[in-house]
N, C-alpha and C positions, 0 to 999 in steps of 0.2 A: 430758401437758404441755398446759397451757391454750392456747386459740386464740391469745391475745395474745403468749404466750411463744414459740409456734411461728412466728408471723409475725416476731416480733423475732429469732429465730435465723436465719430465712431472709434477712432484711435484712442481719444482721450478716456472714453467710457470703457473700453476693452482693457486699457492700461489700469484704470482704477480697479476693475473687477478681477482681473487675472494677475496683475503684477503687485498691486498694493493690497490685495485681498479685501477690498471694501465690499460690503454686502449691497444687493440691488436697492435695498431700502436707503442706505447711506448715500448712494450715488444719485438716487431720485431726489433726495433732499439738497445734496450739494448742487445739482443742476436745475432744481426747481421744476421737475417734470415728474410724471407718474411712474410708478414702479413697472407697470406693464409696458410703458414705453422704453424703459431701460432694457427689459427683456427683448423687445422687439429690435432695438439697436444692436444688442449683442448677437442676436440671430443674423442680422443684416451684416454685421462686421465678419462673421463666420462665413456667410455665403459669398461675400465679396473678396475673400482671401485675406482680409486684414489680420484675422486670427488663424493661426494654423497650429494643429496638434501633431506632436510627434511622439511616437511610442518608442521609448529607448529599450531596445530588446537585449542590450548587453547583460541584463540580469537574468535573461531567460535561459542562459547556459549555451554552450557552444554546440549542443546536439539537438537543437530545436527542430530541425528538418527530419532528423532521424526519428525523433520521438513522435512527430506528426505521422510519419509513415508507419510506425508500429501501431499507433492508435487507430489508424485508418484500416490496416490489414486485419486487426483483431477486433475492431469495434469496441475499443476500450474507452473508459471515461478519462483516463490519464496515463501517460507514459513518462517515466523519468529515467534518463540515461546520465551516467557519471563516467569519468574517465576510466579507462581500463588500466590496470596496474598489475604488478606481479602477484602470484597467488597468495603470498604471505600477508599482503596488505588489502587485497581486493574485498575481503569480507568486511573489514573495517570500514572502508569507503562506502560500501553499499549500506552498512548499518547506519552510518552517519547520515546518509541521504534518506533513509527510512525514518530515522529519528526526526529530521527536519520536516518530513512530510507529514508525519503524525502531529507534530506541534502546530502545524499550519491548518490542519483539517478538523482536528478534534473540537467538538462542542462542549460545553459545561457539564452536560448530564449524559454523555455518551457511554455505552457499554462496549467495551473492546475485547474481542475474542482472540486469543493469542495461541499460536502453535509453538513448537520448540525448534531448536537448532542454533548453530553458531552465528548466522546472520541475524536472526531475530534477537538473539542475545545481544549482538552488537548494537542494534537499534535501541534496546533498552538501556544499555550501558552508556550510550551517547545522547540520550534524551536530555535536554537542557532543563535544569531546574528553575530556570527563569520563567517556564510555562507551566505555572502551577494550575492544576484542575482537580480540586479537592472532591468534586462530586463524581468524577469519572470512575468507573469500576472495571477492572481487568480480570477476565475470566479464561481459564485454560480450555482449549479445544481438544487436548489429548492427555492421556494418562502419563505418569512418569514418577516413579518412587525408587528409592535406593540410592546407591553411591555411583552408579554407572552414568557418565555424562551428567553429573549433578548440576553443574552451573547453567547448562543449556536446557534443561527440563522446562516444561511449560509452566509449572508452578513457581520455579524460581524466576523465570522471565517476567511473570505477572507481578510477582513480589518486587522485583527491581523497578518495573515501570511504576508501579504504585509509590514506591519510595521516591523516585526522581520527580514525579508529577504531584506528589501530595495527595493522590487518589487512594482507591482501596483495591484489594484484590481478594479473590477467593481461590481455594485450593481444591483441586480434584484428587481425592485420596484413592488412587487406583494405579496399578502398574502400567507399563506401556503395552505388555502383551500378557496373555494367559496361556495355560497349557493346551486348551482346545476351545472349539467353538461353544460347546455346552457351558463350559465355565463362564465364557463371556456372556452368554445369554443370561445367566443367573445374576452375574455381577451388575449388568446393565439395567436390570429391574430394580435394583436396590435404590432406595429413596435418596441416600446421600450422594449417589452417582447421578441419578436421573435429575435431581434438582439443579446440579451445577451444568450438566449439558443442556438441560432445557433453557437455563439462563443464557448459555453461550448461543443457543439458536436465536435469541431475541436481540443479540448484539446489533449495533449500528455500524460497527467497523470490525473487520477481521485482519489480523496481521499474520501472514504465514510464510514459511520458507518453501522452497521447492527443491528436492533432491533430484540427482541425476539417474542414469540407468543403473541397475542393480550392482554392476561391477565397480562403480565409482561411489555408490551410496554409503553414507555414513551408517545408515540403518542396518544395511547388510553386513557391514564390517563388524557391527556390535553384535548382531543377533543371527545372521544367516550366512556366514562366511563360507561354510561348505555347501549350503543349497544352491548358491548361485552358479556353481560350477558342475553340479550334478543333477539339478532338477530343471526340466525344460520350462516349468511354469515360471521361473524366474529369468528366462533369457531375454536378451534385448529385442528380440521380435515380439515378445508377449508384453514387456514392460518398458515404459519410456522414462519413468521417474517415480517420485513419491511426493505426496502432499498430505500433511496432517497424519503421518505414519501409514497412510494408505498407498499401496502401489497402484499406478494407473497405466492404462494402455495408451496407445498412440492417439486415440480419439478423446482422451481425458476421462474415460470411464473407469470405474474400479475394476482392477484386473482380477481374474479368477486365479486365486492362489490360496494356500492354507493360511498364510500369514495374515491376509486381509480378514479372514473368519475369526482370528484371535486377537486383533489389535483393539485396544480401548481408544476410541476417537469418535468425534462427531461424524455423523453421516454426511458423505460428501454432497448428497442432494440437498440436505438442510444447510450446509455451508453456502451453497449458492443462492440461498434465499436472503443472506446478509447483504444489505444494500452496498456497502463499500467494502470490497475484498482486495486487500493489498498484498501482492506477491513480491517478495524481495529475494533475488537470486541472481547469480552470475558465474560465468565460466563455461568454456566450450563444452566440457563433459555434461553440462546441465541444460544444453539447448533443446534437446529432445523432450526432457521433462517439462520445461518452461513451455515449449510449443504445444505440448499435450494439455497442460493446465489452461492455457490460453484458448485452445480449440474447444475444450469442453466447457468454457465459460466458468471455471472454478474461481478465477480472479478477474476483476474488471480494472485493476490499477496494477501496473508493473513498474518495479524499480530494478534496474539492471544497469550493466555496463556497456560501453560503446561496442566493444567487439561482439559481445553476446547479442546485442540489439541487431547488428548487421548480420550476424548468423541467422537470427530468427527470421529476417526479411528474405533469406535464401531458402527457407523451408517451405514445404507445401502444407496447407491445412488439411 
């Protein structure tokens, strides 16, 4: 076969396969050759540059390089950055990104453990009903009863995610915090509490928010407004932020303070055993807390905004 004829045949076979979507078996019959020879011709067409593949990265988002840098710095499985907006809309934008991420990665029989907070609530609120997963189960990671911050409590967020996805949810019938550590020890031994938290530990996916330093934290504003100014245990030197209602230090470990002895929550060491741990948070005031959560490997997927992401790159681990 002449060189020109050889090239022409390669082009024709490549066109049939890639442009006309014919199978290799159909091409073999059309050309009266074996299927294995079709495969060899396609490989030859690629090697000789007749076929070229282009990855169209316009769908990867405008922050791909930033995401890769964050992934590399913190050894993450994935980082997703969205556009930074004003404070009034940033939480919703982050929630939408988290909802889309969830709908992309959830498998039909996953167990999803969920914390509380405004950003996590927005993820639930913006989860698309088009992604129905009737066998997925949503489990609270933290307590939450009463009328305080009702809509963003973990139980309500799980209920909303189940409603949107067609899945199921379980409630944790416990308050956010108790009067003292002894009361917590007694409550955590109760079968109706232990059963839910044990199930949360077996989750495939966790979705958590990350709070900022105590002075900016929703948690302290609701429960510890006086303590943050008078008790050195809640200073910015001791605490970088909070996750699952636990205050953490700058290395991502549970901080030593009375609040952590009383809060009803999954143990953070057990949180780290959940395979996919998605943290969604953004804002300059939360960089310290996010950095600590990443440093302590409390999360392995981060969804944040551009400015926060660039701020994280400027921090030391």
